[in-house]
N, C-alpha and C positions, 0 to 999 in steps of 0.2 A: 691863650688857653684860659678859660673861665673856671676857676676852682672854688667850689662851694665850701665854705669854712663853717665850722661849728665851734661855738664857744664852750669851754669846759673848765671848771676849777679843779686844779690839783694841788695838793699839799706836798712840798719838797722839804727835805732835810735842810736845814739852814746852810750848812757847808756846801751841799749840792748846788743850792740856789745862788750863793755867792760865786762859785766856779762857773756856773752858767752865765751869770752876768757878766764876768770877766771875758769868758770865751765869746760871748755875743758882742761885746765891745770890741774885742781884738779882730774878730772875723767879719765885723759889719753885717752880722745876721741876727735876727731876732731870736729870742728864746724859743718862741714858737717853732720857728723854722729848725732850731737845733733838736728841740724835743721830737718834732715830727720825723726828722731824719733819723733819730735814735730809735723810734718806735718802728718805723719802716724797716731799718736794719734788723732789729730784733724779730719782727714778724717774718722777714725773709729767711732768716736763719731757722726758725721754727718750721717754715715751709720746705726748706731744704732738708731738714731732719726728717720730716715726714715722708718727703719722697725717698730718702735713704732707707728708712724703715719698710716702706712698701716694696722696694727693690729687693731687700734682704729677707722678705717674708717666706720666700721659697727655700731658703737656705736651711739645712738640717740644723737642729739645735745640738749644741755640745753640752754634754754633761760636765759639770764642774769637776767631779771627781775623776773623770777620764782625763781631762786636761791636766790636772795635778799629777795624775799617775804618769802620763807621758812626759811631763817636765822632769819628774823624778828619775824616770828611766833614762832620759837623755842626759842626766847629769846637771841640768840646769837649776835644779833645787837641791 
């Protein structure tokens, strides 16, 4: 599989950079691989969140005051 790579400069907090260097050495993976995986994971979470929002768009909205009233009436508040 031929992956096209694009160079980019990012600025990391000094402690995060140190942690990445250590993790890179311990896992025999490059910092770029670790950062790419972290970004992919974050974007996948965003995608899943957007799918969940899409699925729930048809659900009725609950009024906050109504929910509080129900909690109070049920003795949970």
